[in-house]
N, C-alpha and C positions, 0 to 999 in steps of 0.2 A: 504494500500500500504506500502511495506517495503522499507525503504531507507537505503542503505548500504554506509557508508562513504568510499570514495576511494580517494587516493592522486591524485593530479593534474598530476603528472608525469605518473601514470598508465593510466589515461584517455588519455593523449597525446599519449602514446605508443599504446593503444588500437585503438585510432582514426587513427594513422599511419598505423597499421596493416590492418585495414579495408580499408584504401585508397589504400594500396599496393595490397590487394586482389582484390579490385574493378578494379584497373588498369590491373592486370593480367587477370581477367575475360574479360575485354574489349578487350585486345590484342588478347586473344584466340578467342573470337567471331569474331573479325575483320579478323583474319587469316582463320577461318572456312568459313566465308562469301566469302572471296577471292577464296578459294579452290572450294567452291560450284559454284561460278560464272564461274570459269575456266572450271570446269567439265561440267557444263550445256552448255557452249559455244562450247567445243570440241565435246560434244554429238550431238549438232545441226550440226556442221560441218561434222561429220562422217555420218550423216543420210541424207545429202542433195542428191538430184538426179543428181548432176553434176558429170562429169567424173574426178576422182582423180588419174589418171594414172593407172587405173585397166585394165588388159587385159581380154577380153572376149573370151570364147571358141567358136569355129565355127565347122561346120560339115566338115568332110574330103573332101567331094565333093566341098564344098565352098573353102577350102584351096587349092585344086588342081587347081582352076582357078585363084588364086591371089598370089601364093607363089612368093616372090621376085626373086628366082633363078630358077623358073620354075620346081621345084621338085614336084613330085606327089607321093601319097600313093596309091598303087594298092593292092587290095585284092588278096591273093593267098591262097586258102583253108581256114585255120583257123587263118591266120595271115596276116600281111601287109608287103609289100616291099616298101622301099623308092627308087624311080627311078628318075634319072636326065632327062634332056630334050633330051638326045640322046638315052634313053632307057636302060642305064646301071643301074644295081641294086647297090645302094650305101650302103643300110642296108637291112638285111633280117630278117625275123621272129620277127616282131615287134607286140606287143600286147598292150591292154589297152591304146590306143592312145588318147591324148588330143591335139587338134590343136588350135592355137590362131590366132587372127586376124592380128597380125603383122608378121606372118610366122613362129613363134616358134612352135616346136613340142615336146611334152613329151611322151615317150613311154617306154614300158617294154620289155626287152630282156634278156633271161637267168636268170630270176628272179630279175633283177635289173632295176631300172628306169634310163633313160638317157634323155638328152635334146639336141635338135638341135636349136641353135638360128638362127635368121634371116640372119646372115652374114656368117655362116660356112656351110660346106657340110658334116660334120661328127658328130656323136653323142658322147657325153661324158657320159660314164657310170661309 
């Protein structure tokens, strides 16, 4: 075994550097653990089967029976018309329709998508 003479000051400095490095590694591992736990908890929260404010699409026929303003979507050849409770056409030539359970409707007209929320009677394109 080879013994190298070293001054006491160098040993103290070396020991201090090892302690600092050890502390830095401990802090980094603690931070990594905290991030991992947070990530795991949010992953569990996002995969739960509970309703988290998501809107689900419904069939057009189902929407026609429950729309809050009694609006209906009627098929007219290759497109749909949005009709009010008096039979007046509010919007014409709507395609690619998605209806949602709260009465919102998203549709395409003239190449643009627009939306009708549950409180209004006109589309915003």
